mmCIF file as Biopython writes it, N, C-alpha, C and O atoms, coordinates in Angstrom:
data_model
#
loop_
_atom_site.group_PDB
_atom_site.id
_atom_site.type_symbol
_atom_site.label_atom_id
_atom_site.label_alt_id
_atom_site.label_comp_id
_atom_site.label_asym_id
_atom_site.label_entity_id
_atom_site.label_seq_id
_atom_site.pdbx_PDB_ins_code
_atom_site.Cartn_x
_atom_site.Cartn_y
_atom_site.Cartn_z
_atom_site.occupancy
_atom_site.B_iso_or_equiv
_atom_site.auth_seq_id
_atom_site.auth_asym_id
_atom_site.pdbx_PDB_model_num
ATOM 1   N N  . MET A ? 1  ? 89.466  119.302 108.338 1.0 0.0 1  A 1 
ATOM 2   C CA . MET A ? 1  ? 88.510  118.471 109.189 1.0 0.0 1  A 1 
ATOM 3   C C  . MET A ? 1  ? 88.328  117.296 108.436 1.0 0.0 1  A 1 
ATOM 4   O O  . MET A ? 1  ? 87.621  117.362 107.430 1.0 0.0 1  A 1 
ATOM 5   N N  . GLN A ? 2  ? 88.901  116.128 108.793 1.0 0.0 2  A 1 
ATOM 6   C CA . GLN A ? 2  ? 88.627  114.883 108.425 1.0 0.0 2  A 1 
ATOM 7   C C  . GLN A ? 2  ? 87.240  114.114 108.547 1.0 0.0 2  A 1 
ATOM 8   O O  . GLN A ? 2  ? 86.682  114.016 109.639 1.0 0.0 2  A 1 
ATOM 9   N N  . ASP A ? 3  ? 86.856  113.726 107.712 1.0 0.0 3  A 1 
ATOM 10  C CA . ASP A ? 3  ? 85.372  112.694 108.242 1.0 0.0 3  A 1 
ATOM 11  C C  . ASP A ? 3  ? 85.819  111.292 108.256 1.0 0.0 3  A 1 
ATOM 12  O O  . ASP A ? 3  ? 86.256  110.675 107.284 1.0 0.0 3  A 1 
ATOM 13  N N  . TRP A ? 4  ? 85.650  110.801 109.584 1.0 0.0 4  A 1 
ATOM 14  C CA . TRP A ? 4  ? 86.239  109.698 110.072 1.0 0.0 4  A 1 
ATOM 15  C C  . TRP A ? 4  ? 85.038  108.684 110.012 1.0 0.0 4  A 1 
ATOM 16  O O  . TRP A ? 4  ? 85.251  107.536 110.403 1.0 0.0 4  A 1 
ATOM 17  N N  . THR A ? 5  ? 83.907  108.998 109.591 1.0 0.0 5  A 1 
ATOM 18  C CA . THR A ? 5  ? 82.750  108.209 109.583 1.0 0.0 5  A 1 
ATOM 19  C C  . THR A ? 5  ? 82.785  107.093 108.528 1.0 0.0 5  A 1 
ATOM 20  O O  . THR A ? 5  ? 82.132  106.053 108.624 1.0 0.0 5  A 1 
ATOM 21  N N  . ILE A ? 6  ? 83.712  107.442 107.383 1.0 0.0 6  A 1 
ATOM 22  C CA . ILE A ? 6  ? 83.947  106.578 106.358 1.0 0.0 6  A 1 
ATOM 23  C C  . ILE A ? 6  ? 84.496  105.335 106.683 1.0 0.0 6  A 1 
ATOM 24  O O  . ILE A ? 6  ? 84.341  104.346 105.967 1.0 0.0 6  A 1 
ATOM 25  N N  . PHE A ? 7  ? 85.136  105.335 107.736 1.0 0.0 7  A 1 
ATOM 26  C CA . PHE A ? 7  ? 86.096  104.177 108.380 1.0 0.0 7  A 1 
ATOM 27  C C  . PHE A ? 7  ? 85.089  103.131 109.453 1.0 0.0 7  A 1 
ATOM 28  O O  . PHE A ? 7  ? 85.489  102.099 109.993 1.0 0.0 7  A 1 
ATOM 29  N N  . TYR A ? 8  ? 83.804  103.685 109.561 1.0 0.0 8  A 1 
ATOM 30  C CA . TYR A ? 8  ? 82.944  103.035 110.520 1.0 0.0 8  A 1 
ATOM 31  C C  . TYR A ? 8  ? 82.620  101.366 110.068 1.0 0.0 8  A 1 
ATOM 32  O O  . TYR A ? 8  ? 82.584  100.400 110.829 1.0 0.0 8  A 1 
ATOM 33  N N  . GLY A ? 9  ? 82.424  101.383 108.729 1.0 0.0 9  A 1 
ATOM 34  C CA . GLY A ? 9  ? 82.539  100.044 108.277 1.0 0.0 9  A 1 
ATOM 35  C C  . GLY A ? 9  ? 83.499  99.333  108.496 1.0 0.0 9  A 1 
ATOM 36  O O  . GLY A ? 9  ? 83.153  98.154  108.574 1.0 0.0 9  A 1 
ATOM 37  N N  . ASN A ? 10 ? 84.741  99.518  108.658 1.0 0.0 10 A 1 
ATOM 38  C CA . ASN A ? 10 ? 85.850  98.577  109.064 1.0 0.0 10 A 1 
ATOM 39  C C  . ASN A ? 10 ? 85.644  98.467  110.319 1.0 0.0 10 A 1 
ATOM 40  O O  . ASN A ? 10 ? 85.899  97.314  110.666 1.0 0.0 10 A 1 
ATOM 41  N N  . LEU A ? 11 ? 85.266  99.182  111.266 1.0 0.0 11 A 1 
ATOM 42  C CA . LEU A ? 11 ? 84.862  98.898  112.658 1.0 0.0 11 A 1 
ATOM 43  C C  . LEU A ? 11 ? 83.873  97.625  112.931 1.0 0.0 11 A 1 
ATOM 44  O O  . LEU A ? 11 ? 84.007  96.740  113.776 1.0 0.0 11 A 1 
ATOM 45  N N  . PHE A ? 12 ? 82.837  97.802  111.958 1.0 0.0 12 A 1 
ATOM 46  C CA . PHE A ? 12 ? 81.986  96.462  112.087 1.0 0.0 12 A 1 
ATOM 47  C C  . PHE A ? 12 ? 82.616  95.328  111.661 1.0 0.0 12 A 1 
ATOM 48  O O  . PHE A ? 12 ? 82.642  94.360  112.421 1.0 0.0 12 A 1 
ATOM 49  N N  . MET A ? 13 ? 83.170  95.263  110.500 1.0 0.0 13 A 1 
ATOM 50  C CA . MET A ? 13 ? 83.749  94.120  110.145 1.0 0.0 13 A 1 
ATOM 51  C C  . MET A ? 13 ? 84.840  94.218  109.217 1.0 0.0 13 A 1 
ATOM 52  O O  . MET A ? 13 ? 84.873  95.173  108.441 1.0 0.0 13 A 1 
ATOM 53  N N  . CYS A ? 14 ? 85.894  93.182  109.206 1.0 0.0 14 A 1 
ATOM 54  C CA . CYS A ? 14 ? 86.997  93.490  108.370 1.0 0.0 14 A 1 
ATOM 55  C C  . CYS A ? 14 ? 86.502  93.266  106.699 1.0 0.0 14 A 1 
ATOM 56  O O  . CYS A ? 14 ? 85.776  92.326  106.375 1.0 0.0 14 A 1 
ATOM 57  N N  . PRO A ? 15 ? 86.904  94.058  105.939 1.0 0.0 15 A 1 
ATOM 58  C CA . PRO A ? 15 ? 86.402  93.638  104.659 1.0 0.0 15 A 1 
ATOM 59  C C  . PRO A ? 15 ? 87.145  92.430  104.037 1.0 0.0 15 A 1 
ATOM 60  O O  . PRO A ? 15 ? 86.574  91.738  103.193 1.0 0.0 15 A 1 
ATOM 61  N N  . ALA A ? 16 ? 88.301  92.190  104.406 1.0 0.0 16 A 1 
ATOM 62  C CA . ALA A ? 16 ? 88.949  91.001  104.133 1.0 0.0 16 A 1 
ATOM 63  C C  . ALA A ? 16 ? 88.578  89.640  104.822 1.0 0.0 16 A 1 
ATOM 64  O O  . ALA A ? 16 ? 89.123  88.555  104.618 1.0 0.0 16 A 1 
ATOM 65  N N  . GLY A ? 17 ? 87.620  89.891  105.615 1.0 0.0 17 A 1 
ATOM 66  C CA . GLY A ? 17 ? 87.156  88.672  106.347 1.0 0.0 17 A 1 
ATOM 67  C C  . GLY A ? 17 ? 87.793  88.919  107.787 1.0 0.0 17 A 1 
ATOM 68  O O  . GLY A ? 17 ? 87.549  89.929  108.448 1.0 0.0 17 A 1 
ATOM 69  N N  . GLU A ? 18 ? 88.760  87.739  108.266 1.0 0.0 18 A 1 
ATOM 70  C CA . GLU A ? 18 ? 89.115  87.633  109.744 1.0 0.0 18 A 1 
ATOM 71  C C  . GLU A ? 18 ? 90.273  88.706  109.643 1.0 0.0 18 A 1 
ATOM 72  O O  . GLU A ? 18 ? 91.105  88.863  108.750 1.0 0.0 18 A 1 
ATOM 73  N N  . ARG A ? 19 ? 90.065  89.444  110.904 1.0 0.0 19 A 1 
ATOM 74  C CA . ARG A ? 19 ? 91.073  90.440  111.105 1.0 0.0 19 A 1 
ATOM 75  C C  . ARG A ? 19 ? 92.471  89.476  111.325 1.0 0.0 19 A 1 
ATOM 76  O O  . ARG A ? 19 ? 92.461  88.329  111.774 1.0 0.0 19 A 1 
ATOM 77  N N  . VAL A ? 20 ? 93.676  90.251  110.889 1.0 0.0 20 A 1 
ATOM 78  C CA . VAL A ? 20 ? 94.995  89.861  111.040 1.0 0.0 20 A 1 
ATOM 79  C C  . VAL A ? 20 ? 95.545  89.938  112.766 1.0 0.0 20 A 1 
ATOM 80  O O  . VAL A ? 20 ? 95.249  90.939  113.420 1.0 0.0 20 A 1 
ATOM 81  N N  . ASP A ? 21 ? 96.112  89.141  113.216 1.0 0.0 21 A 1 
ATOM 82  C CA . ASP A ? 21 ? 96.733  89.540  114.728 1.0 0.0 21 A 1 
ATOM 83  C C  . ASP A ? 21 ? 97.106  90.792  115.193 1.0 0.0 21 A 1 
ATOM 84  O O  . ASP A ? 21 ? 96.876  91.125  116.356 1.0 0.0 21 A 1 
ATOM 85  N N  . ASP A ? 22 ? 97.772  91.666  114.234 1.0 0.0 22 A 1 
ATOM 86  C CA . ASP A ? 22 ? 98.212  92.928  114.647 1.0 0.0 22 A 1 
ATOM 87  C C  . ASP A ? 22 ? 97.140  94.047  114.399 1.0 0.0 22 A 1 
ATOM 88  O O  . ASP A ? 22 ? 97.384  95.240  114.580 1.0 0.0 22 A 1 
ATOM 89  N N  . CYS A ? 23 ? 96.059  93.613  114.015 1.0 0.0 23 A 1 
ATOM 90  C CA . CYS A ? 23 ? 95.102  94.622  113.843 1.0 0.0 23 A 1 
ATOM 91  C C  . CYS A ? 23 ? 94.897  95.251  115.160 1.0 0.0 23 A 1 
ATOM 92  O O  . CYS A ? 23 ? 94.916  94.625  116.219 1.0 0.0 23 A 1 
ATOM 93  N N  . PRO A ? 24 ? 94.676  96.671  115.031 1.0 0.0 24 A 1 
ATOM 94  C CA . PRO A ? 24 ? 94.391  97.248  116.389 1.0 0.0 24 A 1 
ATOM 95  C C  . PRO A ? 24 ? 92.993  97.031  116.619 1.0 0.0 24 A 1 
ATOM 96  O O  . PRO A ? 24 ? 92.754  96.950  117.824 1.0 0.0 24 A 1 
ATOM 97  N N  . ILE A ? 25 ? 92.040  96.915  115.921 1.0 0.0 25 A 1 
ATOM 98  C CA . ILE A ? 25 ? 90.695  96.921  116.121 1.0 0.0 25 A 1 
ATOM 99  C C  . ILE A ? 25 ? 90.267  95.404  116.636 1.0 0.0 25 A 1 
ATOM 100 O O  . ILE A ? 25 ? 89.218  95.028  117.160 1.0 0.0 25 A 1 
ATOM 101 N N  . ARG A ? 26 ? 91.357  94.742  116.325 1.0 0.0 26 A 1 
ATOM 102 C CA . ARG A ? 26 ? 90.977  93.161  117.072 1.0 0.0 26 A 1 
ATOM 103 C C  . ARG A ? 26 ? 90.844  93.402  118.645 1.0 0.0 26 A 1 
ATOM 104 O O  . ARG A ? 26 ? 90.125  92.687  119.343 1.0 0.0 26 A 1 
ATOM 105 N N  . LEU A ? 27 ? 91.514  94.354  119.094 1.0 0.0 27 A 1 
ATOM 106 C CA . LEU A ? 27 ? 91.512  94.525  120.573 1.0 0.0 27 A 1 
ATOM 107 C C  . LEU A ? 27 ? 90.104  94.739  121.084 1.0 0.0 27 A 1 
ATOM 108 O O  . LEU A ? 27 ? 89.731  94.292  122.169 1.0 0.0 27 A 1 
ATOM 109 N N  . ILE A ? 28 ? 89.289  95.483  120.215 1.0 0.0 28 A 1 
ATOM 110 C CA . ILE A ? 28 ? 87.742  95.666  120.692 1.0 0.0 28 A 1 
ATOM 111 C C  . ILE A ? 28 ? 86.836  94.913  120.151 1.0 0.0 28 A 1 
ATOM 112 O O  . ILE A ? 28 ? 85.646  95.163  120.341 1.0 0.0 28 A 1 
ATOM 113 N N  . GLU A ? 29 ? 87.199  93.970  119.462 1.0 0.0 29 A 1 
ATOM 114 C CA . GLU A ? 29 ? 86.291  93.028  118.511 1.0 0.0 29 A 1 
ATOM 115 C C  . GLU A ? 29 ? 85.123  92.726  119.276 1.0 0.0 29 A 1 
ATOM 116 O O  . GLU A ? 29 ? 84.050  92.741  118.672 1.0 0.0 29 A 1 
ATOM 117 N N  . TYR A ? 30 ? 85.135  92.435  120.575 1.0 0.0 30 A 1 
ATOM 118 C CA . TYR A ? 30 ? 84.136  91.833  121.344 1.0 0.0 30 A 1 
ATOM 119 C C  . TYR A ? 30 ? 82.909  92.973  121.748 1.0 0.0 30 A 1 
ATOM 120 O O  . TYR A ? 30 ? 81.870  92.592  122.286 1.0 0.0 30 A 1 
ATOM 121 N N  . LEU A ? 31 ? 83.111  94.133  121.486 1.0 0.0 31 A 1 
ATOM 122 C CA . LEU A ? 31 ? 82.436  95.313  121.543 1.0 0.0 31 A 1 
ATOM 123 C C  . LEU A ? 31 ? 81.094  95.307  120.579 1.0 0.0 31 A 1 
ATOM 124 O O  . LEU A ? 31 ? 81.011  94.917  119.414 1.0 0.0 31 A 1 
ATOM 125 N N  . PRO A ? 32 ? 80.158  95.814  121.356 1.0 0.0 32 A 1 
ATOM 126 C CA . PRO A ? 32 ? 79.166  95.985  120.107 1.0 0.0 32 A 1 
ATOM 127 C C  . PRO A ? 32 ? 79.454  96.963  119.252 1.0 0.0 32 A 1 
ATOM 128 O O  . PRO A ? 32 ? 80.299  97.788  119.599 1.0 0.0 32 A 1 
ATOM 129 N N  . PHE A ? 33 ? 78.891  97.065  118.111 1.0 0.0 33 A 1 
ATOM 130 C CA . PHE A ? 33 ? 79.372  98.104  117.008 1.0 0.0 33 A 1 
ATOM 131 C C  . PHE A ? 33 ? 79.318  99.755  117.572 1.0 0.0 33 A 1 
ATOM 132 O O  . PHE A ? 33 ? 80.243  100.545 117.380 1.0 0.0 33 A 1 
ATOM 133 N N  . ILE A ? 34 ? 78.257  100.040 118.180 1.0 0.0 34 A 1 
ATOM 134 C CA . ILE A ? 34 ? 78.129  101.488 118.737 1.0 0.0 34 A 1 
ATOM 135 C C  . ILE A ? 34 ? 79.190  101.668 119.607 1.0 0.0 34 A 1 
ATOM 136 O O  . ILE A ? 34 ? 79.828  102.713 119.475 1.0 0.0 34 A 1 
ATOM 137 N N  . GLU A ? 35 ? 79.562  100.788 120.570 1.0 0.0 35 A 1 
ATOM 138 C CA . GLU A ? 35 ? 80.884  101.027 121.371 1.0 0.0 35 A 1 
ATOM 139 C C  . GLU A ? 35 ? 82.074  101.054 120.618 1.0 0.0 35 A 1 
ATOM 140 O O  . GLU A ? 35 ? 82.988  101.814 120.936 1.0 0.0 35 A 1 
ATOM 141 N N  . LYS A ? 36 ? 82.150  100.297 119.647 1.0 0.0 36 A 1 
ATOM 142 C CA . LYS A ? 36 ? 83.446  100.546 119.147 1.0 0.0 36 A 1 
ATOM 143 C C  . LYS A ? 36 ? 83.471  102.015 118.105 1.0 0.0 36 A 1 
ATOM 144 O O  . LYS A ? 36 ? 84.529  102.626 117.949 1.0 0.0 36 A 1 
ATOM 145 N N  . ILE A ? 37 ? 82.381  102.398 117.544 1.0 0.0 37 A 1 
ATOM 146 C CA . ILE A ? 37 ? 82.256  103.598 117.169 1.0 0.0 37 A 1 
ATOM 147 C C  . ILE A ? 37 ? 82.526  104.754 118.188 1.0 0.0 37 A 1 
ATOM 148 O O  . ILE A ? 37 ? 83.081  105.784 117.806 1.0 0.0 37 A 1 
ATOM 149 N N  . ASN A ? 38 ? 82.180  104.603 119.325 1.0 0.0 38 A 1 
ATOM 150 C CA . ASN A ? 38 ? 82.418  105.513 120.427 1.0 0.0 38 A 1 
ATOM 151 C C  . ASN A ? 38 ? 83.873  105.506 120.843 1.0 0.0 38 A 1 
ATOM 152 O O  . ASN A ? 38 ? 84.517  106.517 121.123 1.0 0.0 38 A 1 
ATOM 153 N N  . TRP A ? 39 ? 84.346  104.205 120.855 1.0 0.0 39 A 1 
ATOM 154 C CA . TRP A ? 39 ? 86.016  104.081 121.210 1.0 0.0 39 A 1 
ATOM 155 C C  . TRP A ? 39 ? 86.805  104.643 120.150 1.0 0.0 39 A 1 
ATOM 156 O O  . TRP A ? 39 ? 87.830  105.242 120.476 1.0 0.0 39 A 1 
ATOM 157 N N  . PHE A ? 40 ? 86.473  104.542 118.818 1.0 0.0 40 A 1 
ATOM 158 C CA . PHE A ? 40 ? 87.086  105.278 117.575 1.0 0.0 40 A 1 
ATOM 159 C C  . PHE A ? 40 ? 87.015  106.756 117.792 1.0 0.0 40 A 1 
ATOM 160 O O  . PHE A ? 40 ? 88.036  107.444 117.799 1.0 0.0 40 A 1 
ATOM 161 N N  . ASN A ? 41 ? 85.857  107.231 117.963 1.0 0.0 41 A 1 
ATOM 162 C CA . ASN A ? 41 ? 85.697  108.718 118.171 1.0 0.0 41 A 1 
ATOM 163 C C  . ASN A ? 41 ? 86.261  109.472 119.090 1.0 0.0 41 A 1 
ATOM 164 O O  . ASN A ? 41 ? 86.607  110.646 118.960 1.0 0.0 41 A 1 
ATOM 165 N N  . GLU A ? 42 ? 86.382  108.598 120.300 1.0 0.0 42 A 1 
ATOM 166 C CA . GLU A ? 42 ? 87.212  109.305 121.524 1.0 0.0 42 A 1 
ATOM 167 C C  . GLU A ? 42 ? 88.644  109.225 121.184 1.0 0.0 42 A 1 
ATOM 168 O O  . GLU A ? 42 ? 89.349  109.891 121.941 1.0 0.0 42 A 1 
ATOM 169 N N  . LEU A ? 43 ? 89.216  108.638 120.321 1.0 0.0 43 A 1 
ATOM 170 C CA . LEU A ? 43 ? 90.703  108.490 120.114 1.0 0.0 43 A 1 
ATOM 171 C C  . LEU A ? 43 ? 91.257  109.794 119.361 1.0 0.0 43 A 1 
ATOM 172 O O  . LEU A ? 43 ? 90.627  110.376 118.478 1.0 0.0 43 A 1 
ATOM 173 N N  . PRO A ? 44 ? 92.639  110.207 119.876 1.0 0.0 44 A 1 
ATOM 174 C CA . PRO A ? 44 ? 93.010  111.505 119.299 1.0 0.0 44 A 1 
ATOM 175 C C  . PRO A ? 44 ? 93.294  111.185 117.728 1.0 0.0 44 A 1 
ATOM 176 O O  . PRO A ? 44 ? 93.482  110.063 117.258 1.0 0.0 44 A 1 
ATOM 177 N N  . LYS A ? 45 ? 93.285  112.282 117.099 1.0 0.0 45 A 1 
ATOM 178 C CA . LYS A ? 45 ? 93.467  112.046 115.827 1.0 0.0 45 A 1 
ATOM 179 C C  . LYS A ? 45 ? 94.584  111.308 115.144 1.0 0.0 45 A 1 
ATOM 180 O O  . LYS A ? 45 ? 94.443  110.610 114.140 1.0 0.0 45 A 1 
ATOM 181 N N  . GLU A ? 46 ? 95.846  111.558 115.868 1.0 0.0 46 A 1 
ATOM 182 C CA . GLU A ? 46 ? 97.066  110.588 115.519 1.0 0.0 46 A 1 
ATOM 183 C C  . GLU A ? 46 ? 96.518  109.347 115.541 1.0 0.0 46 A 1 
ATOM 184 O O  . GLU A ? 46 ? 96.662  108.614 114.563 1.0 0.0 46 A 1 
ATOM 185 N N  . GLU A ? 47 ? 95.819  108.938 116.646 1.0 0.0 47 A 1 
ATOM 186 C CA . GLU A ? 47 ? 95.603  107.358 116.716 1.0 0.0 47 A 1 
ATOM 187 C C  . GLU A ? 47 ? 94.754  106.892 115.545 1.0 0.0 47 A 1 
ATOM 188 O O  . GLU A ? 47 ? 95.030  105.837 114.974 1.0 0.0 47 A 1 
ATOM 189 N N  . LYS A ? 48 ? 93.781  107.609 115.192 1.0 0.0 48 A 1 
ATOM 190 C CA . LYS A ? 48 ? 92.810  107.406 114.249 1.0 0.0 48 A 1 
ATOM 191 C C  . LYS A ? 48 ? 93.568  107.121 112.767 1.0 0.0 48 A 1 
ATOM 192 O O  . LYS A ? 48 ? 93.334  106.296 111.884 1.0 0.0 48 A 1 
ATOM 193 N N  . GLN A ? 49 ? 94.592  108.193 112.904 1.0 0.0 49 A 1 
ATOM 194 C CA . GLN A ? 49 ? 95.370  108.010 111.416 1.0 0.0 49 A 1 
ATOM 195 C C  . GLN A ? 49 ? 95.962  106.642 111.667 1.0 0.0 49 A 1 
ATOM 196 O O  . GLN A ? 49 ? 95.569  105.783 110.877 1.0 0.0 49 A 1 
ATOM 197 N N  . LYS A ? 50 ? 96.867  106.226 112.643 1.0 0.0 50 A 1 
ATOM 198 C CA . LYS A ? 50 ? 97.432  105.058 112.603 1.0 0.0 50 A 1 
ATOM 199 C C  . LYS A ? 50 ? 96.706  103.897 112.350 1.0 0.0 50 A 1 
ATOM 200 O O  . LYS A ? 50 ? 97.093  102.943 111.674 1.0 0.0 50 A 1 
ATOM 201 N N  . ILE A ? 51 ? 95.517  104.029 112.983 1.0 0.0 51 A 1 
ATOM 202 C CA . ILE A ? 51 ? 94.518  102.569 112.659 1.0 0.0 51 A 1 
ATOM 203 C C  . ILE A ? 51 ? 94.055  102.846 111.046 1.0 0.0 51 A 1 
ATOM 204 O O  . ILE A ? 51 ? 93.605  101.876 110.436 1.0 0.0 51 A 1 
ATOM 205 N N  . VAL A ? 52 ? 94.142  103.958 110.450 1.0 0.0 52 A 1 
ATOM 206 C CA . VAL A ? 52 ? 93.680  103.802 109.101 1.0 0.0 52 A 1 
ATOM 207 C C  . VAL A ? 52 ? 94.562  103.504 108.368 1.0 0.0 52 A 1 
ATOM 208 O O  . VAL A ? 52 ? 94.396  102.830 107.352 1.0 0.0 52 A 1 
ATOM 209 N N  . MET A ? 53 ? 95.913  104.068 108.857 1.0 0.0 53 A 1 
ATOM 210 C CA . MET A ? 53 ? 97.296  103.505 107.890 1.0 0.0 53 A 1 
ATOM 211 C C  . MET A ? 53 ? 97.483  102.193 107.909 1.0 0.0 53 A 1 
ATOM 212 O O  . MET A ? 53 ? 97.863  101.600 106.900 1.0 0.0 53 A 1 
ATOM 213 N N  . HIS A ? 54 ? 97.221  101.531 109.148 1.0 0.0 54 A 1 
ATOM 214 C CA . HIS A ? 54 ? 97.548  100.068 109.235 1.0 0.0 54 A 1 
ATOM 215 C C  . HIS A ? 54 ? 96.293  99.184  108.412 1.0 0.0 54 A 1 
ATOM 216 O O  . HIS A ? 54 ? 96.552  98.123  107.844 1.0 0.0 54 A 1 
ATOM 217 N N  . HIS A ? 55 ? 94.993  99.740  108.434 1.0 0.0 55 A 1 
ATOM 218 C CA . HIS A ? 55 ? 94.133  99.010  107.425 1.0 0.0 55 A 1 
ATOM 219 C C  . HIS A ? 55 ? 94.603  99.404  105.980 1.0 0.0 55 A 1 
ATOM 220 O O  . HIS A ? 55 ? 94.542  98.519  105.127 1.0 0.0 55 A 1 
ATOM 221 N N  . ASP A ? 56 ? 94.939  100.301 105.720 1.0 0.0 56 A 1 
ATOM 222 C CA . ASP A ? 56 ? 95.232  100.530 104.224 1.0 0.0 56 A 1 
ATOM 223 C C  . ASP A ? 56 ? 96.515  99.787  103.676 1.0 0.0 56 A 1 
ATOM 224 O O  . ASP A ? 56 ? 96.661  99.439  102.505 1.0 0.0 56 A 1 
ATOM 225 N N  . ALA A ? 57 ? 97.443  99.593  104.724 1.0 0.0 57 A 1 
ATOM 226 C CA . ALA A ? 57 ? 98.814  98.763  104.336 1.0 0.0 57 A 1 
ATOM 227 C C  . ALA A ? 57 ? 98.202  97.447  104.470 1.0 0.0 57 A 1 
ATOM 228 O O  . ALA A ? 57 ? 98.404  96.820  103.430 1.0 0.0 57 A 1 
ATOM 229 N N  . CYS A ? 58 ? 97.616  96.848  105.219 1.0 0.0 58 A 1 
ATOM 230 C CA . CYS A ? 58 ? 97.030  95.357  105.403 1.0 0.0 58 A 1 
ATOM 231 C C  . CYS A ? 58 ? 96.381  95.125  104.304 1.0 0.0 58 A 1 
ATOM 232 O O  . CYS A ? 58 ? 96.628  94.079  103.704 1.0 0.0 58 A 1 
ATOM 233 N N  . SER A ? 59 ? 95.516  95.937  103.848 1.0 0.0 59 A 1 
ATOM 234 C CA . SER A ? 59 ? 94.586  95.893  102.715 1.0 0.0 59 A 1 
ATOM 235 C C  . SER A ? 59 ? 95.277  95.658  101.433 1.0 0.0 59 A 1 
ATOM 236 O O  . SER A ? 59 ? 94.900  94.791  100.645 1.0 0.0 59 A 1 
ATOM 237 N N  . ALA A ? 60 ? 96.490  96.582  101.182 1.0 0.0 60 A 1 
ATOM 238 C CA . ALA A ? 60 ? 97.276  96.327  99.917  1.0 0.0 60 A 1 
ATOM 239 C C  . ALA A ? 60 ? 98.022  95.105  100.211 1.0 0.0 60 A 1 
ATOM 240 O O  . ALA A ? 60 ? 98.039  94.231  99.345  1.0 0.0 60 A 1 
ATOM 241 N N  . LYS A ? 61 ? 98.731  94.898  101.473 1.0 0.0 61 A 1 
ATOM 242 C CA . LYS A ? 61 ? 99.240  93.396  101.304 1.0 0.0 61 A 1 
ATOM 243 C C  . LYS A ? 61 ? 98.500  92.288  100.864 1.0 0.0 61 A 1 
ATOM 244 O O  . LYS A ? 61 ? 98.924  91.619  99.922  1.0 0.0 61 A 1 
ATOM 245 N N  . ARG A ? 62 ? 97.160  91.935  101.582 1.0 0.0 62 A 1 
ATOM 246 C CA . ARG A ? 62 ? 96.178  91.079  101.343 1.0 0.0 62 A 1 
ATOM 247 C C  . ARG A ? 62 ? 95.949  91.204  99.687  1.0 0.0 62 A 1 
ATOM 248 O O  . ARG A ? 62 ? 95.899  90.152  99.049  1.0 0.0 62 A 1 
ATOM 249 N N  . GLU A ? 63 ? 95.847  92.133  99.178  1.0 0.0 63 A 1 
ATOM 250 C CA . GLU A ? 63 ? 95.370  92.188  97.741  1.0 0.0 63 A 1 
ATOM 251 C C  . GLU A ? 63 ? 96.666  91.599  96.988  1.0 0.0 63 A 1 
ATOM 252 O O  . GLU A ? 63 ? 96.621  90.701  96.147  1.0 0.0 63 A 1 
ATOM 253 N N  . LYS A ? 64 ? 97.911  92.304  97.466  1.0 0.0 64 A 1 
ATOM 254 C CA . LYS A ? 64 ? 98.912  91.646  96.325  1.0 0.0 64 A 1 
ATOM 255 C C  . LYS A ? 64 ? 99.379  90.089  96.916  1.0 0.0 64 A 1 
ATOM 256 O O  . LYS A ? 64 ? 100.050 89.342  96.204  1.0 0.0 64 A 1 
ATOM 257 N N  . ASP A ? 65 ? 98.991  89.738  98.148  1.0 0.0 65 A 1 
ATOM 258 C CA . ASP A ? 65 ? 98.995  88.172  98.448  1.0 0.0 65 A 1 
ATOM 259 C C  . ASP A ? 65 ? 98.100  87.457  97.383  1.0 0.0 65 A 1 
ATOM 260 O O  . ASP A ? 65 ? 98.520  86.530  96.691  1.0 0.0 65 A 1 
ATOM 261 N N  . LYS A ? 66 ? 97.029  87.885  97.319  1.0 0.0 66 A 1 
ATOM 262 C CA . LYS A ? 66 ? 95.896  87.205  96.488  1.0 0.0 66 A 1 
ATOM 263 C C  . LYS A ? 66 ? 96.219  87.199  95.084  1.0 0.0 66 A 1 
ATOM 264 O O  . LYS A ? 66 ? 95.901  86.192  94.452  1.0 0.0 66 A 1 
ATOM 265 N N  . LYS A ? 67 ? 96.802  88.156  94.479  1.0 0.0 67 A 1 
ATOM 266 C CA . LYS A ? 67 ? 97.296  88.278  93.244  1.0 0.0 67 A 1 
ATOM 267 C C  . LYS A ? 67 ? 98.547  87.377  92.919  1.0 0.0 67 A 1 
ATOM 268 O O  . LYS A ? 67 ? 98.574  86.758  91.855  1.0 0.0 67 A 1 
ATOM 269 N N  . ASP A ? 68 ? 99.631  87.291  93.865  1.0 0.0 68 A 1 
ATOM 270 C CA . ASP A ? 68 ? 100.623 86.328  93.798  1.0 0.0 68 A 1 
ATOM 271 C C  . ASP A ? 68 ? 100.313 84.857  93.859  1.0 0.0 68 A 1 
ATOM 272 O O  . ASP A ? 68 ? 101.185 84.053  93.531  1.0 0.0 68 A 1 
ATOM 273 N N  . LYS A ? 69 ? 99.005  84.412  94.298  1.0 0.0 69 A 1 
ATOM 274 C CA . LYS A ? 69 ? 98.611  83.165  94.196  1.0 0.0 69 A 1 
ATOM 275 C C  . LYS A ? 69 ? 98.354  82.551  92.841  1.0 0.0 69 A 1 
ATOM 276 O O  . LYS A ? 69 ? 97.984  81.380  92.754  1.0 0.0 69 A 1 
#
């Protein structure tokens, strides 16, 4: 069983600053934090994994872009 609570900080705010246009969390950005958590907790495991994978790929790309500058 995976502990999804480690991802809650990313629901609160993007660690890189502004969310990119294709960020799945951007769709719920207007919700209060607790409602974001509830939304995330209600997602099927596969959807949570997709969101986490998107975050990991986005973070890696941003880090690479920052190093390339």
